[in-house]
ChimeraX commands (.cxc) that place a marker at each C-alpha (Angstrom):
marker #1 position 0.00,0.00,0.00 radius 0.5
marker #1 position 1.45,3.42,-0.90 radius 0.5
marker #1 position 2.63,5.51,2.03 radius 0.5
marker #1 position 0.41,8.46,1.09 radius 0.5
marker #1 position -2.69,6.25,1.38 radius 0.5
marker #1 position -1.57,5.07,4.83 radius 0.5
marker #1 position -1.26,8.70,5.98 radius 0.5
marker #1 position -4.83,9.64,5.01 radius 0.5
marker #1 position -6.36,8.50,8.36 radius 0.5
marker #1 position -3.73,10.49,10.25 radius 0.5
marker #1 position -4.47,13.61,8.21 radius 0.5
marker #1 position -8.18,13.05,8.80 radius 0.5
marker #1 position -7.61,12.87,12.55 radius 0.5
marker #1 position -5.60,16.09,12.48 radius 0.5
marker #1 position -8.26,17.76,10.36 radius 0.5
marker #1 position -10.83,16.80,12.97 radius 0.5
marker #1 position -8.89,18.56,15.69 radius 0.5
marker #1 position -6.27,16.15,16.96 radius 0.5
marker #1 position -5.24,12.57,17.45 radius 0.5
marker #1 position -7.63,11.84,20.36 radius 0.5
marker #1 position -10.81,10.61,18.71 radius 0.5
marker #1 position -12.67,10.56,22.02 radius 0.5
marker #1 position -11.81,14.16,22.93 radius 0.5
marker #1 position -14.78,16.47,23.46 radius 0.5
marker #1 position -13.54,18.96,20.88 radius 0.5
marker #1 position -12.88,16.36,18.17 radius 0.5
marker #1 position -14.65,17.17,14.87 radius 0.5
marker #1 position -15.75,20.57,16.15 radius 0.5
marker #1 position -16.89,22.78,13.27 radius 0.5
marker #1 position -14.18,25.34,14.03 radius 0.5
marker #1 position -11.42,22.72,13.87 radius 0.5
marker #1 position -12.70,21.31,10.58 radius 0.5
marker #1 position -13.09,24.81,9.11 radius 0.5
marker #1 position -9.54,25.71,10.16 radius 0.5
marker #1 position -8.14,22.50,8.68 radius 0.5
marker #1 position -10.00,22.95,5.42 radius 0.5
marker #1 position -9.00,26.62,5.19 radius 0.5
marker #1 position -5.36,25.69,5.75 radius 0.5
marker #1 position -5.51,22.95,3.10 radius 0.5
marker #1 position -7.23,25.23,0.57 radius 0.5
marker #1 position -4.76,28.08,1.21 radius 0.5
marker #1 position -1.84,25.69,0.81 radius 0.5
marker #1 position -3.21,24.32,-2.47 radius 0.5
marker #1 position -3.91,27.81,-3.81 radius 0.5
marker #1 position -0.39,28.92,-2.91 radius 0.5
marker #1 position 1.07,25.86,-4.61 radius 0.5
marker #1 position -0.98,26.20,-7.78 radius 0.5
marker #1 position -0.87,29.97,-8.07 radius 0.5
marker #1 position 2.76,30.54,-7.13 radius 0.5
marker #1 position 5.81,30.68,-9.30 radius 0.5
marker #1 position 8.08,27.67,-9.21 radius 0.5
marker #1 position 10.46,29.28,-6.73 radius 0.5
marker #1 position 7.67,29.86,-4.19 radius 0.5
marker #1 position 5.77,26.64,-4.90 radius 0.5
marker #1 position 8.48,24.69,-3.09 radius 0.5
marker #1 position 7.67,26.51,0.17 radius 0.5
marker #1 position 3.88,26.57,-0.30 radius 0.5
marker #1 position 3.35,23.87,2.36 radius 0.5
marker #1 position 5.43,25.77,4.90 radius 0.5
marker #1 position 3.63,29.02,4.08 radius 0.5
marker #1 position 0.27,27.26,4.35 radius 0.5
marker #1 position 1.21,25.89,7.77 radius 0.5
marker #1 position 2.29,29.33,8.96 radius 0.5
marker #1 position -0.92,30.92,7.69 radius 0.5
marker #1 position -2.93,28.10,9.31 radius 0.5
marker #1 position -1.17,28.73,12.64 radius 0.5
marker #1 position -1.89,32.44,12.40 radius 0.5
marker #1 position -5.56,31.66,11.67 radius 0.5
marker #1 position -5.66,29.29,14.66 radius 0.5
marker #1 position -4.24,32.01,16.91 radius 0.5
marker #1 position -6.66,34.62,15.59 radius 0.5
marker #1 position -9.68,32.32,16.08 radius 0.5
marker #1 position -8.59,31.30,19.58 radius 0.5
marker #1 position -7.97,27.65,18.67 radius 0.5
marker #1 position -4.28,27.83,19.52 radius 0.5
marker #1 position -2.98,28.71,22.98 radius 0.5
marker #1 position 0.31,30.58,22.72 radius 0.5
marker #1 position 0.63,31.78,26.33 radius 0.5
marker #1 position 3.73,29.65,26.93 radius 0.5
marker #1 position 5.36,30.96,23.76 radius 0.5
marker #1 position 4.68,34.56,24.71 radius 0.5
marker #1 position 5.97,34.02,28.27 radius 0.5
marker #1 position 9.16,32.25,27.14 radius 0.5
marker #1 position 12.37,34.25,27.00 radius 0.5
marker #1 position 13.51,35.38,23.56 radius 0.5
marker #1 position 16.93,33.76,24.02 radius 0.5
marker #1 position 17.65,30.90,26.39 radius 0.5
marker #1 position 20.19,28.14,26.80 radius 0.5
marker #1 position 19.05,24.53,26.78 radius 0.5
marker #1 position 19.35,22.57,30.01 radius 0.5
marker #1 position 22.66,20.78,30.47 radius 0.5
marker #1 position 22.27,17.00,30.10 radius 0.5
marker #1 position 18.45,16.92,30.45 radius 0.5
marker #1 position 18.38,13.10,30.30 radius 0.5
marker #1 position 21.17,12.53,32.84 radius 0.5
marker #1 position 24.82,11.58,32.48 radius 0.5
marker #1 position 25.83,9.93,29.21 radius 0.5
marker #1 position 26.12,6.17,29.36 radius 0.5
marker #1 position 28.35,4.10,27.10 radius 0.5
marker #1 position 27.60,0.44,26.42 radius 0.5
marker #1 position 29.80,-1.82,24.33 radius 0.5
marker #1 position 27.15,-3.51,22.16 radius 0.5
marker #1 position 25.58,-0.31,20.75 radius 0.5
marker #1 position 29.09,1.09,20.15 radius 0.5
marker #1 position 30.05,-2.03,18.18 radius 0.5
marker #1 position 26.80,-1.96,16.18 radius 0.5
marker #1 position 27.25,1.71,15.27 radius 0.5
marker #1 position 30.90,1.10,14.38 radius 0.5
marker #1 position 29.86,-1.72,12.05 radius 0.5
marker #1 position 27.13,0.46,10.49 radius 0.5
marker #1 position 29.60,3.30,9.91 radius 0.5
marker #1 position 32.11,0.92,8.29 radius 0.5
marker #1 position 29.35,-0.20,5.91 radius 0.5
marker #1 position 28.57,3.45,5.12 radius 0.5
marker #1 position 32.25,4.17,4.51 radius 0.5
marker #1 position 32.46,1.21,2.12 radius 0.5
marker #1 position 29.37,2.45,0.30 radius 0.5
marker #1 position 30.82,5.96,0.02 radius 0.5
marker #1 position 34.08,4.54,-1.31 radius 0.5
marker #1 position 32.21,2.49,-3.92 radius 0.5
marker #1 position 30.11,5.48,-4.98 radius 0.5
marker #1 position 33.20,7.68,-5.31 radius 0.5
marker #1 position 35.01,5.08,-7.42 radius 0.5
marker #1 position 31.97,4.62,-9.68 radius 0.5
marker #1 position 31.35,8.35,-10.16 radius 0.5
marker #1 position 35.06,9.02,-10.76 radius 0.5
marker #1 position 35.12,6.34,-13.47 radius 0.5
marker #1 position 31.90,7.63,-15.06 radius 0.5
marker #1 position 33.16,11.21,-15.09 radius 0.5
marker #1 position 36.69,10.16,-16.08 radius 0.5
marker #1 position 38.13,12.09,-13.12 radius 0.5
marker #1 position 41.09,10.84,-11.09 radius 0.5
marker #1 position 40.07,9.78,-7.59 radius 0.5
marker #1 position 42.51,11.57,-5.30 radius 0.5
marker #1 position 43.04,11.16,-1.59 radius 0.5
marker #1 position 41.76,14.71,-1.03 radius 0.5
marker #1 position 38.55,14.07,-2.97 radius 0.5
marker #1 position 37.94,10.84,-1.07 radius 0.5
marker #1 position 38.57,12.54,2.29 radius 0.5
marker #1 position 36.08,15.26,1.41 radius 0.5
marker #1 position 33.49,12.66,0.42 radius 0.5
marker #1 position 33.98,10.80,3.71 radius 0.5
marker #1 position 33.63,14.03,5.70 radius 0.5
marker #1 position 30.47,15.02,3.83 radius 0.5
marker #1 position 28.97,11.56,4.27 radius 0.5
marker #1 position 29.84,11.51,7.97 radius 0.5
marker #1 position 28.25,14.94,8.46 radius 0.5
marker #1 position 25.13,13.89,6.54 radius 0.5
marker #1 position 24.88,10.71,8.65 radius 0.5
marker #1 position 25.32,12.67,11.89 radius 0.5
marker #1 position 22.63,15.15,10.88 radius 0.5
marker #1 position 20.25,12.32,10.08 radius 0.5
marker link #1:1,2 radius 0.2
marker link #1:2,3 radius 0.2
marker link #1:3,4 radius 0.2
marker link #1:4,5 radius 0.2
marker link #1:5,6 radius 0.2
marker link #1:6,7 radius 0.2
marker link #1:7,8 radius 0.2
marker link #1:8,9 radius 0.2
marker link #1:9,10 radius 0.2
marker link #1:10,11 radius 0.2
marker link #1:11,12 radius 0.2
marker link #1:12,13 radius 0.2
marker link #1:13,14 radius 0.2
marker link #1:14,15 radius 0.2
marker link #1:15,16 radius 0.2
marker link #1:16,17 radius 0.2
marker link #1:17,18 radius 0.2
marker link #1:18,19 radius 0.2
marker link #1:19,20 radius 0.2
marker link #1:20,21 radius 0.2
marker link #1:21,22 radius 0.2
marker link #1:22,23 radius 0.2
marker link #1:23,24 radius 0.2
marker link #1:24,25 radius 0.2
marker link #1:25,26 radius 0.2
marker link #1:26,27 radius 0.2
marker link #1:27,28 radius 0.2
marker link #1:28,29 radius 0.2
marker link #1:29,30 radius 0.2
marker link #1:30,31 radius 0.2
marker link #1:31,32 radius 0.2
marker link #1:32,33 radius 0.2
marker link #1:33,34 radius 0.2
marker link #1:34,35 radius 0.2
marker link #1:35,36 radius 0.2
marker link #1:36,37 radius 0.2
marker link #1:37,38 radius 0.2
marker link #1:38,39 radius 0.2
marker link #1:39,40 radius 0.2
marker link #1:40,41 radius 0.2
marker link #1:41,42 radius 0.2
marker link #1:42,43 radius 0.2
marker link #1:43,44 radius 0.2
marker link #1:44,45 radius 0.2
marker link #1:45,46 radius 0.2
marker link #1:46,47 radius 0.2
marker link #1:47,48 radius 0.2
marker link #1:48,49 radius 0.2
marker link #1:49,50 radius 0.2
marker link #1:50,51 radius 0.2
marker link #1:51,52 radius 0.2
marker link #1:52,53 radius 0.2
marker link #1:53,54 radius 0.2
marker link #1:54,55 radius 0.2
marker link #1:55,56 radius 0.2
marker link #1:56,57 radius 0.2
marker link #1:57,58 radius 0.2
marker link #1:58,59 radius 0.2
marker link #1:59,60 radius 0.2
marker link #1:60,61 radius 0.2
marker link #1:61,62 radius 0.2
marker link #1:62,63 radius 0.2
marker link #1:63,64 radius 0.2
marker link #1:64,65 radius 0.2
marker link #1:65,66 radius 0.2
marker link #1:66,67 radius 0.2
marker link #1:67,68 radius 0.2
marker link #1:68,69 radius 0.2
marker link #1:69,70 radius 0.2
marker link #1:70,71 radius 0.2
marker link #1:71,72 radius 0.2
marker link #1:72,73 radius 0.2
marker link #1:73,74 radius 0.2
marker link #1:74,75 radius 0.2
marker link #1:75,76 radius 0.2
marker link #1:76,77 radius 0.2
marker link #1:77,78 radius 0.2
marker link #1:78,79 radius 0.2
marker link #1:79,80 radius 0.2
marker link #1:80,81 radius 0.2
marker link #1:81,82 radius 0.2
marker link #1:82,83 radius 0.2
marker link #1:83,84 radius 0.2
marker link #1:84,85 radius 0.2
marker link #1:85,86 radius 0.2
marker link #1:86,87 radius 0.2
marker link #1:87,88 radius 0.2
marker link #1:88,89 radius 0.2
marker link #1:89,90 radius 0.2
marker link #1:90,91 radius 0.2
marker link #1:91,92 radius 0.2
marker link #1:92,93 radius 0.2
marker link #1:93,94 radius 0.2
marker link #1:94,95 radius 0.2
marker link #1:95,96 radius 0.2
marker link #1:96,97 radius 0.2
marker link #1:97,98 radius 0.2
marker link #1:98,99 radius 0.2
marker link #1:99,100 radius 0.2
marker link #1:100,101 radius 0.2
marker link #1:101,102 radius 0.2
marker link #1:102,103 radius 0.2
marker link #1:103,104 radius 0.2
marker link #1:104,105 radius 0.2
marker link #1:105,106 radius 0.2
marker link #1:106,107 radius 0.2
marker link #1:107,108 radius 0.2
marker link #1:108,109 radius 0.2
marker link #1:109,110 radius 0.2
marker link #1:110,111 radius 0.2
marker link #1:111,112 radius 0.2
marker link #1:112,113 radius 0.2
marker link #1:113,114 radius 0.2
marker link #1:114,115 radius 0.2
marker link #1:115,116 radius 0.2
marker link #1:116,117 radius 0.2
marker link #1:117,118 radius 0.2
marker link #1:118,119 radius 0.2
marker link #1:119,120 radius 0.2
marker link #1:120,121 radius 0.2
marker link #1:121,122 radius 0.2
marker link #1:122,123 radius 0.2
marker link #1:123,124 radius 0.2
marker link #1:124,125 radius 0.2
marker link #1:125,126 radius 0.2
marker link #1:126,127 radius 0.2
marker link #1:127,128 radius 0.2
marker link #1:128,129 radius 0.2
marker link #1:129,130 radius 0.2
marker link #1:130,131 radius 0.2
marker link #1:131,132 radius 0.2
marker link #1:132,133 radius 0.2
marker link #1:133,134 radius 0.2
marker link #1:134,135 radius 0.2
marker link #1:135,136 radius 0.2
marker link #1:136,137 radius 0.2
marker link #1:137,138 radius 0.2
marker link #1:138,139 radius 0.2
marker link #1:139,140 radius 0.2
marker link #1:140,141 radius 0.2
marker link #1:141,142 radius 0.2
marker link #1:142,143 radius 0.2
marker link #1:143,144 radius 0.2
marker link #1:144,145 radius 0.2
marker link #1:145,146 radius 0.2
marker link #1:146,147 radius 0.2
marker link #1:147,148 radius 0.2
marker link #1:148,149 radius 0.2
marker link #1:149,150 radius 0.2
marker link #1:150,151 radius 0.2
marker link #1:151,152 radius 0.2
view
């Protein structure tokens, strides 16, 4: 089953006002109107915008939907307003770091597989492009792949 079809019930729940189907406010007319207005605005932005703006139409639609929710009183932003403009995150919010051998070994194995894949990709692309594969180019590819893996 395609992933977009599997997400339809989730989107329907959100359109109804949240994930709790038994909540008193679920399927309230205001929530449905806000969801439909946000969806329509997003589609109009996507269809009516130039190509450069069409790529951010979903983000713009979400922002406009949030503003509409605030203006209609469906979104409580008291905590946002009360929060400081700049703040540091708490130091080690989940406690001291713990290191266990098995996860370290599994991650080391996974990274060695990723390094092998990067090496293979670099060799293949260098041959296709008829470019010499230098140590510097390979080091840059490994750094970029490591950064991309760390970022997720």
